[in-house]
C-alpha positions as CSV (number, residue, x, y, z in Angstrom):
1,M,0.0,0.0,0.1
2,A,1.2,3.5,-0.7
3,W,0.0,7.0,0.3
4,S,-1.4,9.2,-2.4
5,P,-0.2,11.2,-4.4
6,A,2.2,8.3,-5.5
7,P,1.1,7.3,-9.0
8,Y,1.2,3.7,-7.7
9,A,-1.2,4.3,-4.8
10,I,-4.6,2.8,-4.9
11,T,-6.2,5.4,-2.9
12,T,-6.8,9.2,-3.9
13,V,-5.7,12.1,-2.0
14,E,-9.3,12.7,-0.9
15,Q,-9.5,9.1,0.6
16,D,-5.9,9.6,2.4
17,T,-7.0,12.9,3.7
18,A,-10.3,11.5,5.0
19,L,-8.5,8.7,6.7
20,I,-6.1,11.1,8.5
21,E,-8.9,13.3,9.5
22,A,-10.9,10.0,10.8
23,I,-7.9,8.9,12.8
24,I,-7.5,12.4,14.6
25,A,-11.2,12.4,15.2
26,D,-11.0,8.7,16.5
27,I,-8.2,9.5,18.9
28,S,-9.7,12.8,20.3
29,T,-12.7,10.8,21.4
30,A,-10.5,9.2,23.9
31,Y,-7.9,11.6,24.4
32,P,-8.0,15.6,24.8
33,I,-6.3,16.7,21.7
34,D,-5.4,20.4,21.2
35,P,-6.3,21.0,17.6
36,H,-3.7,23.5,17.6
37,R,-1.1,20.8,18.5
38,V,-1.7,18.4,15.7
39,Y,1.5,18.0,13.8
40,L,2.3,16.2,10.4
41,A,5.4,13.9,10.1
42,G,6.1,11.7,7.3
43,F,9.0,9.5,5.7
44,S,9.4,8.9,2.0
45,N,6.1,8.7,0.3
46,G,4.6,9.5,3.8
47,G,6.3,12.9,3.2
48,G,4.5,13.4,0.1
49,L,1.3,12.9,1.8
50,V,2.4,15.3,4.4
51,A,3.2,18.1,1.7
52,V,-0.3,17.6,0.2
53,L,-2.1,17.9,3.6
54,A,0.0,20.8,4.5
55,T,-1.0,22.6,1.2
56,N,-4.4,21.5,1.1
57,N,-5.5,22.0,4.8
58,P,-2.9,24.0,6.5
59,E,-5.4,25.4,9.1
60,K,-5.8,21.9,10.4
61,Y,-2.2,21.3,11.5
62,A,0.3,23.3,13.5
63,G,3.2,22.2,11.4
64,A,4.8,19.7,9.1
65,A,8.0,17.9,8.8
66,T,9.2,15.5,6.0
67,V,12.1,13.2,6.1
68,A,13.5,12.0,2.8
69,G,10.2,13.1,1.3
70,A,9.1,11.8,-2.0
71,I,7.3,15.1,-2.8
72,R,5.5,15.3,-5.8
73,T,3.6,18.5,-5.2
74,T,4.8,21.3,-7.5
75,P,6.6,24.3,-6.0
76,G,3.9,26.3,-7.4
77,E,1.3,24.3,-5.5
78,L,3.4,24.4,-2.4
79,T,3.7,28.3,-2.1
80,A,-0.1,28.5,-2.2
81,G,-2.2,28.4,1.3
82,A,-1.6,29.6,4.5
83,P,1.7,29.7,6.2
84,I,2.6,26.5,8.3
85,D,6.0,25.7,10.3
86,Y,7.9,23.4,7.9
87,L,10.9,21.1,8.4
88,N,12.5,19.3,5.7
89,I,15.3,16.6,6.4
90,H,16.9,14.9,3.6
91,G,20.0,12.9,3.2
92,T,22.4,13.8,0.5
93,W,23.2,10.4,-0.4
94,D,19.5,9.2,-0.9
95,D,19.3,6.7,-3.7
96,V,15.7,6.1,-3.4
97,V,14.2,9.6,-3.1
98,P,17.4,11.5,-4.4
99,Y,18.2,14.7,-2.6
100,A,18.3,16.6,-6.1
101,G,14.9,15.3,-7.1
102,E,14.1,12.9,-10.1
103,N,11.8,12.8,-13.3
104,R,10.4,9.2,-13.0
105,G,8.6,9.6,-16.3
106,G,5.2,7.9,-15.8
107,G,5.9,8.0,-12.0
108,G,6.0,11.7,-11.9
109,V,8.5,14.3,-10.8
110,I,10.0,13.9,-7.2
111,Q,10.8,17.4,-6.3
112,P,14.4,18.5,-5.1
113,A,14.6,19.0,-1.2
114,R,15.9,22.6,-1.8
115,D,13.1,23.3,-4.1
116,V,10.4,22.0,-1.6
117,T,12.0,24.2,1.2
118,A,12.3,27.4,-0.9
119,A,8.6,26.9,-1.8
120,F,7.6,26.7,1.9
121,A,9.9,29.5,2.6
122,Q,8.2,31.8,0.0
123,R,4.7,30.7,1.3
124,N,5.6,31.3,4.8
125,G,7.5,34.7,4.6
126,D,8.0,35.8,8.2
127,A,4.6,34.2,9.2
128,A,5.9,30.6,10.0
129,R,9.2,29.0,10.2
130,T,10.9,27.1,7.2
131,V,14.1,24.9,8.1
132,H,16.1,22.7,5.8
133,I,18.5,20.2,7.2
134,P,20.7,18.4,4.5
135,V,22.4,15.7,6.3
136,E,25.7,14.8,4.3
137,G,26.1,11.0,3.9
138,M,22.7,10.0,5.1
139,G,20.8,7.7,2.7
140,H,17.0,6.7,2.5
141,E,16.5,6.5,6.3
142,W,15.1,7.9,9.6
143,P,18.1,7.5,12.1
144,A,17.1,7.6,15.5
145,G,18.1,6.1,18.9
146,I,21.2,4.0,18.6
147,W,21.5,4.6,14.8
148,A,21.7,8.4,15.4
149,P,25.2,9.0,16.3
150,S,26.5,7.4,13.0
151,R,24.6,10.0,10.9
152,G,24.9,12.9,13.2
153,I,21.2,13.5,13.7
154,D,18.4,12.0,15.6
155,V,15.5,12.7,13.4
156,T,12.7,11.9,15.9
157,E,14.5,14.3,18.3
158,T,15.0,17.0,15.8
159,I,11.4,17.0,14.8
160,L,10.2,17.1,18.3
161,D,12.6,19.9,19.0
162,F,11.4,21.7,16.0
163,F,7.8,21.6,17.1
164,S,8.7,22.2,21.0
165,V,7.2,18.8,21.8
166,S,8.3,17.2,24.9
167,W,8.2,13.4,24.8
168,D,8.6,11.8,28.4
169,T,8.8,8.0,28.0
170,D,8.9,7.5,31.8
C-alpha cells in the first residue's frame, strides 16, 4: 500500500485525507487533543502525503515535517495556502528519493529537497518557520536512537525539538 499522491497508490488524496482526519477524530474521542498542536510528519512517500495535507489544509495542522520526502507537489502548489511551520530533513546520499529530485517519467517528478524548502519559505515569509537540514552522507533512512550517532542526527528528536514537543517515556 502507498499513500497518495504516488502514482502507484490505490487510494486518492481525498481518501487519504479523510483517513487521516478520521484517525484524529477517533483519537480525540478518547484523549483530549489540542487541535492547534496536531503535527504532520512523514517519511519517504509519507512525506509526499504530508506535503499535500500541509498544502490543502494547513489550517488543520500546527506544522509539518518531512524526512526523505517523495514530494510530488509542485513548487507552485506548495507556495499556495496559509503559512505553516515546515521542517525538511533529507540525506544527500539518498538513492531512493534523491536529494536533487528526479523525473520518474510515468511515476511523476520528485521535487528537489531545496526547491520544496524554498517554496515553503516563499509561502511562509515571516509568518511561519521554514528549516531545511541536509544530512551529508545519509541515505534513505530515519536515523533515531542507537543509529543516530552514526548519522549525526536523531530525526525524531530534531522534529520534536522543532515543534517544541516534549516526549517523556517514563
